[in-house]
C-alpha positions in Angstrom: 75.8 96.0 115.9 78.5 95.8 113.3 81.6 93.6 114.1 84.5 96.2 114.7 86.8 93.8 112.9 84.4 92.3 110.4 85.2 92.5 106.6 82.9 95.5 105.9 85.3 97.5 108.2 87.5 97.5 105.0 86.2 100.2 102.9 86.9 98.3 99.5 85.0 95.2 100.7 82.2 97.6 102.2 81.7 99.3 98.8 80.9 96.0 97.0 77.4 95.1 96.0 75.9 92.4 98.1 76.1 89.6 95.5 80.0 90.2 94.7 80.6 90.6 98.6 78.8 87.3 99.4 80.8 85.5 96.6 84.1 86.6 98.3 83.0 86.2 102.0 83.5 82.3 102.4 87.1 82.8 101.2 88.0 85.8 103.4 90.2 84.7 106.3 90.5 86.8 109.4 94.1 87.3 110.5 95.9 89.2 113.4 98.4 91.8 112.3 100.9 92.3 115.1 103.2 95.1 114.9 106.4 94.5 112.8 105.1 91.5 111.1 106.3 91.1 107.5 103.8 90.1 105.0 106.1 89.7 102.2 109.7 90.4 101.3 111.1 92.0 98.2 111.0 89.5 95.3 109.2 86.9 97.4 106.3 85.0 95.9 103.1 86.6 96.9 100.3 84.1 97.9 97.7 86.4 99.5 96.3 89.9 99.5 95.3 91.5 102.6 92.3 93.9 103.4 93.3 95.7 106.6 90.5 96.5 109.0 92.1 98.5 111.8 95.7 97.9 111.1 98.2 99.8 108.9 100.6 98.3 106.6 103.7 100.1 105.3 105.3 99.4 102.0 109.1 99.8 102.1 111.7 99.9 99.5 114.8 98.2 100.9 118.2 98.8 99.5 121.1 96.2 99.3 122.7 97.7 102.5 119.5 97.1 104.4 118.6 100.9 104.4 114.7 101.4 103.9 112.2 104.0 103.0 108.4 104.0 103.0 106.8 104.4 99.6 103.1 103.9 100.7 100.9 103.3 103.5 97.7 100.8 103.4 95.0 100.8 105.7 91.2 100.2 105.9 90.8 102.1 102.6 92.5 99.5 100.4 94.4 96.2 100.2 98.1 94.9 100.2 99.1 93.1 97.1 98.3 94.9 93.9 100.9 93.1 92.0 99.0 89.8 92.0 96.1 91.1 89.9 98.4 93.6 87.9 100.2 90.5 86.3 103.0 90.0 88.6 103.7 87.4 91.4 106.3 89.3 93.1 107.1 92.9 94.0 110.5 94.9 94.8 108.9 96.2 98.1 108.6 94.8 101.6 105.2 94.9 103.3 105.3 95.3 107.1 102.6 96.1 109.6 103.1 99.7 110.9 100.0 99.7 113.3 98.7 96.6 115.0 95.3 95.3 114.4 93.5 93.0 112.1 92.9 92.2 108.5 91.3 89.7 106.1 93.3 87.7 103.7 92.3 86.3 100.4 94.3 83.7 98.4 95.9 85.3 95.4 94.6 82.6 93.0 91.1 83.5 94.0 91.6 87.3 93.7 92.8 86.7 90.2 89.9 84.6 89.4 87.5 87.3 90.6 89.4 90.0 88.8 89.2 88.2 85.4 85.6 87.2 86.0 84.4 90.6 85.3 87.2 91.8 82.8 86.6 94.2 79.8 83.0 95.1 79.0 81.7 93.0 81.8 83.6 94.8 84.5 82.0 94.3 88.0 82.2 96.8 90.9 85.2 94.8 92.3 87.0 94.8 89.2 86.6 98.6 88.9 87.5 99.1 92.5 90.7 97.5 92.3 91.9 99.4 89.1 91.0 102.8 90.8 92.6 101.9 94.1 95.7 101.0 92.2 95.8 104.4 90.3 95.2 106.2 93.7 98.0 103.9 95.4 100.4 104.9 92.5 99.7 108.5 93.1 100.7 108.1 96.7 103.9 106.4 95.9 104.9 109.2 93.4 104.0 112.0 95.8 105.9 110.3 98.5 109.1 110.2 96.2 108.7 114.0 95.5 108.1 114.7 99.2 111.0 113.0 100.4 113.2 114.9 97.9 111.9 118.3 98.1 110.3 118.7 101.6 111.6 119.4 105.1 111.6 116.4 107.5 108.9 118.2 109.6 106.5 118.4 106.6 107.2 114.7 105.8 106.6 113.9 109.3 103.1 115.6 109.2 102.3 113.9 105.9 103.1 110.7 107.1 101.0 111.2 110.4 98.1 112.4 108.5 98.1 109.6 106.0 98.2 107.1 108.8 95.7 108.7 110.9 93.3 108.7 107.9 93.4 104.8 108.1 92.6 104.6 111.6 89.4 105.3 113.5 91.3 106.9 116.4 93.5 110.2 116.8 96.3 108.0 118.3 99.2 106.1 116.9 101.6 103.9 118.8 104.9 104.1 117.0 108.4 104.1 118.3 111.0 106.7 117.0 113.0 103.9 115.6 110.1 102.7 113.4 109.2 106.1 112.2 112.8 106.7 111.1 112.7 103.4 109.3 109.4 104.6 107.5 110.9 108.0 106.5 114.4 106.7 105.7 116.0 109.1 108.2 118.2 109.0 111.3 116.3 108.5 114.5 117.9 111.8 115.8 115.9 113.5 112.9 112.6 112.0 114.0 113.1 113.2 117.6 113.7 116.7 116.3 110.8 116.7 113.8 108.5 115.3 116.4 109.6 117.7 119.2 109.0 120.6 116.7 105.5 119.5 116.0 104.6 118.7 119.7 106.0 122.3 120.6 103.7 123.8 118.1 100.8 122.2 120.2 99.7 119.9 117.4 100.6 116.5 119.0 101.3 114.9 122.2 104.2 112.5 121.9 105.2 110.3 124.9 106.6 106.7 125.1 105.9 106.0 121.6 102.2 107.1 121.7 101.3 110.1 119.2 97.9 111.7 120.0 96.8 114.5 117.5 95.6 117.5 119.4 94.9 119.9 116.5 94.3 118.3 113.1 93.7 121.5 111.1 97.0 122.8 112.5 98.7 119.6 111.4 97.3 119.9 108.0 98.3 123.5 107.6 101.9 122.4 108.6 102.2 119.7 106.1 103.3 120.0 102.6 100.9 120.0 99.7 101.7 116.3 99.4 99.1 115.1 101.7 96.2 117.1 100.1 97.2 115.7 96.5 97.1 112.1 97.7 93.8 112.7 99.6 92.2 114.5 96.7 93.1 111.7 94.2 91.6 109.1 96.8 88.5 111.1 97.1 88.2 111.5 93.3 88.8 108.0 92.4 87.1 106.3 95.3 84.4 108.6 96.5 82.1 105.8 97.8 85.3 104.4 99.7 86.7 107.7 100.9 83.1 108.8 102.3 82.8 106.0 104.8 
């Protein structure tokens, strides 16, 4: 039986050929991901990358006055810390655990060594996966910015909920209204109204921070096109990851 929290539960690690996976495995460290834990702050030196298995991490942009808004979510489809292998040691965003669970972390130095090992014409699967994942992540960030500017809060809420659920194995999220408000960069009252509208439409059940999806097709129909754009790009760039 597969370990429900083993490294292969992360789809990037699961897509690696055995010889590349076995080379990484001794250096992968299992870590708990409690709700609200900050993996790194804006401008902070990044020492590790994280491969979530059953947790979700939110990437937030934080303003000088403390206001924040989510720019991307990362779950078992990817990793947290792309800046490390893209040439930077810091990032302007904050990474915070949005849904509790587990992850495997790898020292940044080891990741960069592995990335460079197969650079150029000798590109290995891991090198290729990281670049493709980064492009997909950039698409999510760009689409999130467009969505926050042009679409209703109801649509943003549905898009956020669908992206989060895609990164979990269940149809339920545990999330307070305050946390959702911080993710979407809106007031708590706005989240209350949006969640209430979606619940009255019979698409979700929302009680005491527990969100259960009752009608997935209906939720997708209510969301704006931003969710479909992001999902299509992930499926195109990472078909062997998305199909898991």
